[in-house]
C-alpha positions as CSV (number, residue, x, y, z in Angstrom):
1,M,-3.7,-19.2,283.6
2,I,-4.2,-16.8,286.5
3,K,-0.7,-17.5,287.6
4,N,0.7,-16.5,284.3
5,I,-1.4,-13.4,284.2
6,L,-0.3,-12.4,287.7
7,L,3.4,-13.0,287.0
8,F,3.2,-11.0,283.8
9,T,1.4,-8.1,285.6
10,C,4.1,-8.2,288.4
11,L,6.9,-7.9,285.8
12,L,5.1,-5.0,284.2
13,C,4.8,-3.3,287.6
14,V,8.6,-3.5,288.3
15,F,9.1,-1.1,285.4
16,S,5.9,1.0,285.7
17,T,4.2,1.5,289.0
18,V,1.3,3.5,287.7
19,V,0.0,3.0,284.2
20,A,0.1,6.2,282.2
21,Q,-2.8,6.9,279.9
22,D,-2.1,7.0,276.2
23,S,-4.1,9.2,273.8
24,I,-6.3,6.7,272.0
25,P,-8.6,8.8,269.9
26,E,-11.5,6.4,269.3
27,P,-14.3,6.0,271.9
28,V,-13.7,3.6,274.7
29,P,-15.4,0.3,273.7
30,I,-18.3,-0.4,276.0
31,E,-17.0,-3.9,276.9
32,V,-13.8,-2.3,278.1
33,L,-15.5,0.6,280.1
34,L,-17.9,-1.7,281.8
35,K,-15.5,-4.6,282.4
36,K,-16.4,-6.0,285.8
37,N,-13.8,-6.2,288.5
38,N,-13.4,-9.8,289.7
39,R,-10.9,-8.9,292.5
40,H,-11.8,-8.0,296.1
41,T,-10.9,-8.3,299.7
42,F,-7.3,-7.1,299.7
43,S,-5.0,-7.5,302.8
44,I,-1.4,-7.5,303.9
45,S,0.0,-10.1,306.4
46,P,1.0,-9.0,309.9
47,D,4.7,-9.3,309.1
48,G,4.3,-7.3,305.9
49,K,5.7,-10.0,303.7
50,Y,2.5,-11.2,301.9
51,F,-0.3,-9.6,300.0
52,A,-3.6,-11.5,299.7
53,Q,-6.5,-11.0,297.4
54,V,-9.6,-12.9,296.1
55,V,-10.2,-13.5,292.4
56,E,-13.6,-14.7,291.5
57,D,-15.6,-15.4,288.4
58,D,-19.1,-16.8,288.0
59,F,-18.0,-20.4,288.7
60,T,-14.7,-20.4,290.8
61,S,-12.8,-18.5,293.4
62,D,-9.1,-18.3,294.0
63,L,-7.1,-17.0,297.0
64,I,-4.0,-15.3,295.6
65,I,-0.9,-14.8,297.8
66,V,1.9,-12.6,296.6
67,D,5.4,-12.6,298.0
68,I,6.0,-8.8,298.4
69,D,9.8,-9.0,298.9
70,G,10.3,-11.2,295.9
71,Y,7.6,-9.4,293.9
72,K,6.2,-12.7,292.7
73,L,3.3,-15.1,293.1
74,Y,3.7,-17.2,296.2
75,K,0.6,-19.4,295.9
76,E,-2.7,-19.6,294.0
77,I,-5.2,-21.5,296.1
78,S,-8.2,-22.7,294.2
79,M,-11.4,-22.7,296.1
80,G,-13.5,-24.2,293.4
81,P,-17.1,-23.1,293.3
82,K,-16.8,-21.7,296.9
83,S,-17.3,-17.9,297.2
84,I,-15.1,-16.0,299.6
85,D,-16.8,-13.1,301.4
86,D,-14.0,-11.9,303.7
87,I,-10.5,-12.9,304.8
88,V,-8.6,-12.3,308.1
89,W,-5.0,-13.1,308.9
90,L,-4.8,-15.4,311.9
91,S,-1.0,-15.2,311.6
92,S,1.5,-14.3,308.9
93,K,1.2,-17.9,307.5
94,R,-2.5,-18.6,308.1
95,I,-5.7,-17.0,306.8
96,M,-9.3,-17.4,308.1
97,Y,-12.1,-16.7,305.5
98,E,-15.8,-16.6,305.3
99,S,-17.8,-18.4,302.6
100,S,-21.6,-18.3,302.4
101,G,-22.1,-18.5,306.1
102,E,-19.2,-20.9,306.9
103,I,-16.0,-19.9,308.5
104,L,-12.8,-21.7,307.4
105,A,-9.0,-21.5,307.8
106,I,-6.1,-22.4,305.6
107,D,-2.3,-22.0,305.5
108,I,-1.1,-19.6,302.8
109,D,0.7,-22.6,301.1
110,G,-2.7,-24.2,300.6
111,N,-2.3,-26.8,303.4
112,N,-4.1,-27.5,306.7
113,S,-7.5,-26.5,305.4
114,I,-10.2,-26.7,308.2
115,K,-13.8,-25.7,308.7
116,L,-14.0,-23.8,311.9
117,V,-17.8,-23.2,311.9
118,N,-20.4,-24.9,309.6
119,R,-23.9,-23.7,308.7
120,L,-25.7,-26.1,311.1
121,A,-27.2,-25.4,314.5
122,D,-25.5,-26.7,317.6
123,K,-28.6,-28.9,318.3
124,L,-30.4,-30.4,315.3
125,T,-34.0,-31.2,315.0
126,K,-34.9,-34.5,313.3
127,D,-38.4,-33.4,312.4
128,S,-38.5,-33.5,308.6
129,Y,-41.0,-30.6,308.6
130,K,-38.6,-28.4,310.6
131,Q,-35.3,-28.9,308.8
132,H,-35.1,-25.2,307.9
133,K,-34.5,-24.6,311.6
134,N,-31.2,-26.4,311.5
135,Y,-29.4,-23.8,309.3
136,R,-27.3,-20.9,310.4
137,Y,-25.4,-18.0,308.8
138,N,-22.1,-17.1,310.5
139,T,-19.7,-14.1,310.3
140,V,-16.6,-13.1,312.2
141,V,-17.1,-10.2,314.5
142,S,-13.8,-9.9,316.3
143,L,-10.4,-11.6,316.7
144,L,-10.6,-11.0,320.5
145,P,-7.2,-9.4,321.0
146,E,-7.1,-10.4,324.7
147,E,-8.0,-14.1,324.0
148,E,-5.3,-15.4,321.6
149,N,-6.9,-18.7,320.5
150,E,-10.5,-17.5,320.2
151,I,-12.6,-15.6,317.8
152,L,-16.1,-14.0,318.3
153,I,-18.7,-14.8,315.7
154,E,-22.2,-13.7,315.0
155,T,-24.6,-16.5,314.0
156,Y,-28.1,-15.9,312.5
157,D,-30.9,-18.4,312.9
158,Y,-33.9,-19.0,310.6
159,N,-35.7,-16.0,312.2
160,I,-32.7,-13.8,311.5
161,Y,-32.1,-13.5,315.3
162,A,-28.4,-13.0,316.0
163,S,-26.4,-14.8,318.7
164,L,-22.8,-14.2,319.7
165,K,-20.4,-17.1,320.2
166,K,-16.7,-17.6,321.1
167,V,-15.0,-20.2,318.9
168,N,-11.6,-21.8,319.7
169,I,-9.7,-21.8,316.4
170,F,-7.8,-25.0,317.3
171,T,-10.4,-27.2,319.0
172,G,-13.5,-25.8,317.3
173,E,-15.3,-25.5,320.7
174,K,-18.1,-23.0,320.7
175,I,-19.4,-21.1,323.7
176,T,-22.6,-19.0,323.4
177,I,-22.1,-15.6,324.9
178,I,-25.6,-14.1,324.1
179,E,-28.6,-15.9,322.8
180,G,-30.3,-13.8,320.1
181,K,-33.7,-15.5,320.3
182,K,-34.1,-14.5,324.0
183,H,-33.6,-10.8,323.2
184,K,-35.1,-10.9,319.6
185,V,-32.0,-9.1,318.4
186,N,-31.1,-8.9,314.7
187,K,-27.6,-7.4,315.0
188,W,-25.0,-6.9,317.7
189,I,-22.5,-4.1,317.9
190,V,-19.2,-4.9,319.7
191,D,-16.4,-2.6,320.8
192,A,-12.7,-2.9,319.8
193,Y,-12.2,-5.6,322.4
194,G,-15.1,-7.8,321.3
195,N,-17.4,-6.8,324.1
196,P,-21.1,-6.6,323.1
197,R,-22.3,-3.1,323.7
198,F,-25.3,-2.4,321.5
199,A,-28.1,-4.3,319.8
200,L,-30.3,-3.6,316.8
201,K,-33.8,-4.8,316.3
202,F,-35.2,-4.6,312.7
203,E,-39.0,-4.3,312.7
204,D,-41.5,-3.6,309.9
205,K,-41.6,0.1,310.6
206,Q,-38.4,1.0,312.5
207,I,-34.9,0.1,313.5
208,T,-34.3,0.4,317.3
209,Q,-30.9,0.6,319.0
210,F,-30.5,-0.7,322.5
211,E,-27.6,-0.5,325.0
212,Y,-26.6,-3.9,326.4
213,N,-25.9,-4.4,330.1
214,S,-23.7,-7.5,330.3
215,E,-24.0,-7.8,334.1
216,Q,-27.8,-7.9,334.0
217,N,-27.9,-9.5,330.5
218,E,-30.6,-7.0,329.6
219,L,-31.3,-4.4,326.9
220,F,-32.1,-0.8,327.6
221,P,-33.3,1.9,325.1
222,F,-30.2,3.9,323.9
223,S,-30.3,7.6,323.8
224,V,-27.7,10.4,323.8
225,F,-27.6,14.0,324.9
226,V,-26.3,16.7,322.6
227,D,-26.4,20.3,324.0
228,G,-28.7,19.2,326.7
229,T,-31.3,17.7,324.3
230,E,-32.0,13.9,324.5
231,F,-32.1,12.0,321.2
232,S,-33.3,8.5,320.6
233,L,-31.4,6.5,318.0
234,T,-34.6,4.7,316.8
235,I,-35.1,5.2,313.1
236,D,-38.4,4.8,311.2
237,G,-39.6,5.8,307.8
238,E,-41.1,9.0,308.9
239,S,-38.0,10.3,310.8
240,Y,-35.4,9.0,308.4
241,L,-34.9,12.1,306.4
242,N,-34.2,14.4,309.4
243,Q,-32.6,12.0,311.8
244,S,-30.5,14.4,314.0
245,V,-28.1,11.9,315.6
246,L,-26.7,8.6,314.1
247,F,-24.3,6.1,315.7
248,E,-21.2,5.5,313.6
249,G,-18.9,3.2,315.6
250,F,-16.4,2.5,318.4
251,G,-12.8,3.4,318.8
252,Y,-10.3,2.0,321.3
253,D,-11.6,3.9,324.3
254,P,-14.6,1.7,325.5
255,N,-16.3,4.8,326.9
256,I,-16.2,6.7,323.6
257,V,-18.4,6.3,320.6
258,Y,-18.5,8.2,317.3
259,L,-21.7,9.9,316.3
260,T,-22.7,12.1,313.5
261,S,-25.1,15.0,314.3
262,N,-26.7,18.0,312.6
263,H,-28.3,19.2,315.8
264,G,-27.6,22.9,316.0
265,S,-25.9,22.8,312.6
266,D,-27.1,22.6,309.1
267,K,-24.3,20.3,308.1
268,R,-23.8,16.9,309.8
269,Q,-20.6,16.8,311.9
270,L,-18.6,13.8,313.3
271,I,-18.4,14.0,317.1
272,S,-16.9,11.8,319.9
273,Y,-19.4,11.1,322.7
274,N,-18.7,9.9,326.2
275,L,-21.1,7.1,327.2
276,K,-20.2,7.3,330.8
277,D,-20.6,11.0,331.3
278,K,-23.4,11.3,328.6
279,K,-21.9,14.3,326.9
280,V,-20.2,15.3,323.6
281,E,-16.4,15.3,324.0
282,N,-15.2,16.9,320.7
283,I,-16.2,17.8,317.2
284,L,-13.8,15.7,315.2
285,V,-14.6,16.7,311.6
286,E,-16.9,19.3,310.1
287,D,-17.2,20.7,306.6
288,A,-18.6,24.1,305.6
289,I,-20.3,22.7,302.4
290,C,-21.1,19.1,302.9
291,D,-22.3,16.7,305.6
292,V,-19.4,14.6,307.0
293,K,-21.6,11.6,306.7
294,D,-24.4,11.0,304.2
295,P,-26.8,8.7,306.0
296,H,-28.5,7.7,302.7
297,G,-25.2,7.1,300.8
298,R,-21.6,6.3,301.6
299,D,-20.3,5.8,305.1
300,I,-17.4,7.5,306.7
301,D,-14.2,5.6,306.4
302,F,-12.5,5.2,309.8
303,I,-8.8,4.6,309.4
304,F,-7.3,2.9,312.5
305,D,-3.7,2.5,313.4
306,Y,-4.1,-1.0,314.9
307,S,-0.5,-1.1,316.0
308,K,-1.0,1.8,318.4
309,G,-4.7,1.2,319.0
310,E,-5.8,4.7,317.9
311,L,-7.8,6.5,315.3
312,A,-5.4,7.5,312.5
313,G,-7.7,9.4,310.2
314,I,-11.1,9.9,308.6
315,K,-12.2,9.9,305.0
316,Y,-15.5,11.5,304.0
317,E,-17.2,12.7,300.9
318,G,-17.1,16.4,300.4
319,L,-17.4,18.1,297.0
320,T,-14.4,15.8,296.4
321,P,-13.1,13.1,298.8
322,Q,-11.7,14.6,301.9
323,Y,-9.3,13.3,304.6
324,K,-8.5,14.4,308.1
325,W,-5.4,12.8,309.7
326,F,-5.0,12.5,313.5
327,S,-1.8,10.4,313.1
328,S,1.3,12.2,311.9
329,L,2.7,9.0,310.3
330,Y,-0.4,8.3,308.3
331,G,-0.7,11.9,307.3
332,E,2.9,12.0,306.1
333,I,2.4,8.8,304.1
334,A,-0.7,10.3,302.4
335,A,1.2,13.5,301.6
336,K,4.2,11.7,300.1
337,L,2.0,9.6,297.9
338,N,-0.1,12.6,296.8
339,T,3.0,14.4,295.8
340,A,4.6,11.5,294.0
341,Y,1.4,10.6,292.2
342,N,-0.3,14.0,291.5
343,G,-3.9,13.6,290.3
344,Y,-4.5,10.3,292.1
345,L,-6.2,9.7,295.5
346,N,-4.3,7.3,297.8
347,D,-6.5,5.5,300.3
348,I,-4.7,3.6,303.1
349,I,-6.7,0.4,303.4
350,D,-4.4,-1.8,305.5
351,A,-1.0,-2.0,307.2
352,D,1.3,-4.6,308.7
353,A,1.7,-5.0,312.5
354,K,4.7,-2.7,312.7
355,N,3.4,0.1,310.4
356,E,6.3,-0.5,307.9
357,R,4.3,-1.5,304.9
358,F,0.9,-0.1,303.9
359,L,-1.7,-1.3,301.5
360,I,-2.9,1.5,299.2
361,H,-5.9,1.9,296.8
362,Q,-4.8,4.4,294.3
363,W,-7.4,5.8,291.9
364,S,-8.8,9.0,290.2
365,D,-11.9,10.2,288.5
366,N,-10.6,9.1,285.1
367,N,-8.4,6.1,285.9
368,A,-9.6,2.6,287.0
369,G,-6.9,2.6,289.7
370,N,-4.6,0.0,291.3
371,I,-3.8,-1.7,294.6
372,G,-0.2,-1.3,295.7
373,I,2.3,-1.5,298.6
374,Y,4.0,1.5,300.1
375,D,7.2,0.8,302.0
376,I,8.2,3.5,304.4
377,S,11.8,2.2,304.6
378,D,12.6,3.5,301.1
379,N,9.5,5.4,300.2
380,S,8.8,3.0,297.4
381,Y,5.4,2.1,295.9
382,A,4.9,-1.3,294.1
383,V,1.7,-2.0,292.3
384,M,0.2,-5.4,293.0
385,F,-2.3,-5.1,290.1
386,H,-4.3,-2.6,288.0
387,F,-8.1,-2.9,288.0
388,N,-8.5,-2.4,284.3
389,D,-5.3,-2.3,282.3
390,E,-7.0,-2.0,279.0
391,L,-9.2,0.9,280.1
392,N,-6.1,2.8,281.4
393,K,-4.8,2.9,277.8
394,Y,-7.5,5.4,277.0
395,K,-7.4,9.1,277.9
396,L,-10.6,9.8,279.7
397,S,-12.4,13.0,280.7
398,K,-11.6,14.8,283.9
399,T,-14.4,15.6,286.3
400,K,-15.0,19.2,287.1
401,S,-16.6,20.1,290.4
402,I,-18.7,23.2,289.8
403,V,-21.3,25.2,291.7
404,I,-24.3,26.8,289.9
405,N,-26.8,29.4,291.0
406,T,-30.5,28.6,290.9
407,R,-33.3,31.0,290.0
408,D,-34.0,31.6,293.7
409,D,-30.3,32.3,294.3
410,K,-29.3,28.9,295.9
411,K,-25.9,27.2,295.4
412,I,-26.0,23.7,293.8
413,A,-23.0,21.4,293.5
414,C,-22.6,19.7,290.2
415,Y,-20.1,17.5,288.3
416,L,-19.2,18.3,284.7
417,N,-17.3,16.2,282.2
418,L,-16.2,17.6,278.9
419,P,-15.3,15.5,275.9
420,L,-11.7,15.1,274.9
421,Q,-11.6,17.0,271.6
422,D,-9.6,19.6,269.9
423,T,-9.8,22.7,272.1
424,S,-9.4,24.9,269.1
425,S,-12.6,23.5,267.5
426,E,-15.5,25.9,267.6
427,K,-18.1,23.2,267.0
428,P,-20.7,23.2,269.8
429,I,-20.8,20.2,272.1
430,P,-23.9,18.1,272.7
431,L,-24.8,17.6,276.4
432,V,-26.3,14.7,278.3
433,V,-27.8,15.6,281.7
434,I,-27.7,12.6,284.1
435,P,-30.0,13.1,287.1
436,H,-29.2,10.7,290.0
437,G,-31.7,8.2,291.4
438,G,-33.1,8.2,294.9
439,P,-33.8,11.1,294.8
440,W,-32.6,11.0,298.4
441,S,-29.0,10.3,297.5
442,R,-26.3,12.2,295.8
443,D,-23.6,12.3,293.0
444,Y,-20.0,12.0,293.9
445,W,-16.6,13.1,292.4
446,E,-15.5,9.6,291.2
447,F,-15.0,7.5,288.1
448,D,-18.5,7.6,286.7
449,D,-19.3,5.0,284.0
450,F,-22.1,6.9,282.4
451,S,-20.2,10.2,282.2
452,Q,-17.1,8.5,280.8
453,Y,-19.2,6.6,278.2
454,F,-20.9,9.7,276.8
455,A,-17.8,12.0,277.1
456,S,-15.8,9.5,275.1
457,R,-18.4,9.8,272.4
458,G,-18.3,13.5,272.1
459,Y,-20.8,14.7,274.7
460,A,-20.4,16.9,277.7
461,T,-22.2,15.3,280.7
462,L,-23.7,17.0,283.8
463,R,-24.7,15.5,287.1
464,V,-26.7,17.7,289.5
465,N,-27.0,17.5,293.3
466,F,-30.4,19.2,293.2
467,R,-32.1,20.2,296.4
468,G,-33.4,17.0,298.0
469,S,-30.1,15.4,297.4
470,T,-28.4,14.1,300.6
471,G,-24.9,15.1,301.8
472,F,-25.2,18.9,301.5
473,G,-26.9,19.8,304.7
474,K,-30.3,19.6,306.4
475,S,-31.9,22.6,304.6
476,H,-30.7,21.3,301.2
477,L,-32.2,17.9,301.8
478,L,-35.5,19.0,303.3
479,A,-36.1,21.5,300.6
480,G,-36.9,18.6,298.3
481,V,-39.8,17.3,300.6
482,S,-43.1,17.7,298.7
483,S,-41.2,19.0,295.7
484,I,-39.9,16.1,293.6
485,D,-41.7,17.6,290.6
486,K,-40.8,21.2,291.3
487,I,-37.6,22.3,293.1
488,M,-35.7,19.2,292.1
489,I,-36.6,19.6,288.4
490,N,-36.1,23.4,288.4
491,D,-32.6,22.9,289.9
492,I,-31.7,20.4,287.2
493,V,-32.9,22.8,284.5
494,D,-31.2,25.8,286.1
495,A,-27.9,23.9,286.2
496,T,-28.3,22.9,282.6
497,R,-29.0,26.4,281.5
498,E,-25.9,27.7,283.3
499,V,-23.7,25.1,281.7
500,I,-25.1,25.9,278.3
501,E,-24.3,29.6,278.9
502,K,-20.8,29.1,280.2
503,Y,-19.5,26.3,278.0
504,A,-19.7,25.8,274.2
505,I,-22.8,23.6,274.4
506,D,-25.0,22.9,271.4
507,Q,-28.4,24.2,272.7
508,K,-30.3,22.1,270.1
509,N,-28.7,18.9,271.3
510,V,-29.3,18.6,275.1
511,F,-30.5,15.2,276.3
512,L,-31.5,13.5,279.5
513,F,-30.5,10.0,280.7
514,G,-31.8,8.9,284.1
515,H,-32.3,5.7,286.2
516,S,-35.1,5.3,288.8
517,Y,-35.8,8.9,290.1
518,G,-33.4,10.0,287.4
519,G,-35.9,8.5,284.9
520,Y,-38.8,10.3,286.6
521,A,-36.8,13.5,286.4
522,T,-36.3,12.8,282.7
523,Y,-40.1,12.5,282.2
524,M,-40.8,15.7,284.2
525,S,-38.0,17.8,282.7
526,L,-39.1,16.9,279.1
527,L,-42.7,17.7,280.1
528,K,-42.0,21.0,281.7
529,Y,-39.0,22.3,279.7
530,P,-39.4,21.0,276.1
531,D,-37.5,24.2,275.0
532,V,-34.3,23.0,276.9
533,F,-34.2,19.2,276.1
534,A,-34.3,17.5,272.8
535,A,-35.0,13.9,273.9
536,G,-34.7,11.6,277.0
537,V,-34.0,8.1,278.2
538,A,-35.8,6.8,281.3
539,V,-34.6,3.6,282.9
540,S,-36.5,1.8,285.7
541,A,-38.6,4.9,286.4
542,P,-41.9,5.4,288.2
543,T,-44.7,7.0,286.2
544,D,-47.8,6.6,288.4
545,I,-46.9,7.8,292.0
546,K,-50.3,7.1,293.5
547,D,-50.3,3.5,292.1
548,W,-46.7,3.0,293.3
549,M,-47.7,4.1,296.8
550,K,-50.5,1.5,296.8
551,F,-47.9,-1.0,295.7
552,Q,-45.8,-0.3,298.7
553,K,-48.8,-1.0,301.0
554,K,-49.7,-4.1,299.1
555,E,-46.2,-5.5,299.5
556,K,-46.1,-4.5,303.2
557,N,-43.1,-2.3,302.7
558,Y,-44.1,-0.2,305.7
559,F,-40.8,1.5,306.2
560,S,-40.6,2.6,302.6
561,Y,-44.3,3.6,302.6
562,E,-43.9,5.9,305.6
563,F,-40.6,7.3,304.3
564,W,-42.2,8.3,301.0
565,D,-45.4,9.5,302.7
566,K,-43.2,11.9,304.6
567,A,-41.0,12.8,301.6
568,L,-44.0,13.6,299.5
569,G,-45.3,15.9,302.2
570,Y,-48.2,13.7,303.4
571,N,-50.1,14.8,300.3
572,N,-53.5,13.6,299.2
573,S,-54.6,11.5,296.3
574,K,-55.1,14.6,294.1
575,Y,-51.5,15.7,294.6
576,L,-50.1,12.2,293.8
577,D,-52.0,12.4,290.5
578,E,-50.6,15.9,289.9
579,I,-47.0,14.7,290.2
580,S,-47.4,11.5,288.1
581,P,-46.0,11.7,284.5
582,I,-48.6,9.1,283.3
583,N,-51.3,11.7,283.6
584,Y,-49.7,14.1,281.1
585,T,-49.0,11.7,278.2
586,K,-50.9,13.9,275.8
587,D,-48.6,16.9,276.6
588,F,-45.2,15.3,275.8
589,E,-43.5,16.9,272.8
590,K,-40.1,15.3,272.7
591,P,-39.0,11.7,271.9
592,L,-38.7,9.2,274.7
593,L,-36.8,5.9,275.0
594,I,-37.9,3.7,278.0
595,F,-36.0,0.8,279.5
596,H,-37.4,-1.4,282.3
597,G,-36.4,-4.6,284.0
598,K,-39.0,-7.4,283.7
599,Y,-38.4,-8.5,287.3
600,D,-38.2,-5.0,288.9
601,K,-39.5,-5.4,292.5
602,I,-39.1,-1.7,293.3
603,I,-40.8,-0.1,290.4
604,P,-43.1,-2.7,288.8
605,I,-42.8,-3.2,285.0
606,E,-46.5,-2.2,284.7
607,Q,-45.5,1.4,285.3
608,A,-43.4,1.5,282.2
609,R,-45.8,-0.5,280.0
610,E,-48.8,1.6,280.9
611,M,-46.8,4.8,280.3
612,A,-45.6,3.6,276.9
613,K,-49.1,2.4,276.0
614,L,-50.7,5.8,276.7
615,L,-48.0,7.7,274.9
616,K,-48.5,5.6,271.8
617,E,-52.3,6.1,272.0
618,N,-51.5,9.9,272.0
619,K,-49.3,9.3,269.0
620,K,-46.1,10.4,270.8
621,N,-42.6,9.4,269.8
622,V,-41.8,6.6,272.3
623,K,-40.2,3.2,272.4
624,L,-40.2,0.7,275.3
625,E,-37.6,-2.0,275.7
626,V,-38.1,-4.6,278.4
627,M,-34.9,-6.1,279.8
628,Q,-36.0,-9.7,280.1
629,Y,-33.4,-10.8,282.7
630,E,-33.1,-7.7,284.9
631,G,-34.7,-6.2,288.0
632,H,-34.6,-2.5,289.1
633,T,-30.8,-2.3,289.0
634,I,-29.1,-3.4,285.7
635,Y,-26.4,-5.8,287.0
636,D,-25.4,-7.4,283.7
637,S,-22.7,-5.3,282.1
638,N,-23.7,-6.5,278.6
639,G,-27.3,-5.4,279.3
640,L,-26.1,-2.1,280.6
641,G,-23.8,-1.7,277.5
642,Y,-26.8,-2.3,275.3
643,I,-28.8,0.4,277.1
644,L,-26.0,2.9,276.7
645,N,-25.2,2.1,273.1
646,T,-28.9,2.2,272.2
647,S,-29.3,5.5,274.0
648,N,-26.4,7.0,272.1
649,K,-27.9,6.0,268.8
650,F,-31.2,7.4,270.0
651,F,-29.6,10.8,270.8
652,E,-27.7,10.8,267.5
653,K,-31.0,10.3,265.7
654,H,-32.7,13.1,267.5
């Protein structure tokens, strides 16, 4: 079945490399919008002749190999119930893959399957009460470019201590390089050549980074010097919000590491740092509006040219995704693709050994996107598959990046989606404001399911990077400390009012829909600004902050407790009562719809139940729906679809 689907898709791609969107007027069906992607781990062979991907459902996995030259399926290798976590090309005809802690290899024609590393310890105990000590979890760390027949793996024992081992891919012989138990290390960081350089220890209250001295086989606390100031890279809950320097990775120069730092700058910059000389070499990337790296959100994407052994470029999240190219070849490829496919972003995710064919992830804010092959010999682009063909038939809303002014004259970055409707219509548009969770996170310019759902049903949607959001500088972030119920809420309301003023928004039909902190913001916005909002939906939201802090201590979530203690401004019990929506249930004027997962381990279900109970006792318009199979995040697309459809009906009613 998969074979037939793939062949049909390939035939379509010959005639249409990028699916054009048709103007289907009806709303996008929820099952189409939230259709889960079952493809991952995309790669191109060293000789550039084969494309590999993993296709999984709930019960089986398949390794799909496509002949790029013939533009046809080469082999579909069924893995049965075995999951595939990652794949690595050992040669152009053989693939190594990870599966639930095992490391295996197979030829691309499905033959010569072998288990290189199993999940058992090298020495087994026969004590029936200690059988758990026999199990290991393994992952590939490096192909060891200077040792052709060996790979470097990291293996975790039952205490989550990490050891490094060399494995011969032909004989299976394993040699332990570093014993994790001796150093009590939970994670090793190696350089581009597979040499262990740093170690991480995860403790209850902090994460500590050490430098590894291979000659002495010892760990030493790691610190760096920026502008003459020494910084430790130890992270704890209290310091997490204003960590000045963060380690990001190695390049090909063993003396150079990449760091991000906002020391001496409001915005976090990407810098190269010389370990030998203990000094900053260069500022590689900086942005006037955004942090180059959001330590609480998405990572920087380092794009390496493996054929030349150099950094080719950087992708980071600005107001929109941004790229800086150090390689003229990679920059030219990106420019050509951007010109040929205007409106799409083209991420280079892999290349063959000679830099002749490149694997591209092509996407936009209103298209599910595709994976394709760019060939520099003829500047052609061939789509391997589309992520959601059915969705791409619908014309979806474009995302506007806008900046609004707050009441105290600050600039706030927001994302606005307008519904697709007759532009000549003078009918005002209802608005759904979608505060993000965290709150120490941010919204991005991207394909946003919630925004597209409501926009396709006639709403405008607004996502606000209120102060306290990450990614917009130190001052923007720290302004939210001790103000989750004030500045954050005021920024959301100020953005809403400006959008109402500048666009044809129906002032009587402005709603809130939020998850986690976004649900808390829904409560507080309805409570403080009933003149602005007509109704709200709160999903997995905290209601009693004091009780929730007690829960953190009870569960021994020390890092989280110290983080929130700092974020709330080390405030006392009285203050925690003041910022808790549950203490104002008699003051709510507008209708509320509450959803909460029964198995939520982050915000206990009791928070929602007690909130709904008190609102009902005060004769308020509230309904609680408990998602019987969910936790804090709603993973089931059907359950999420139910929440969205029910919320839409709720908004229509009110």
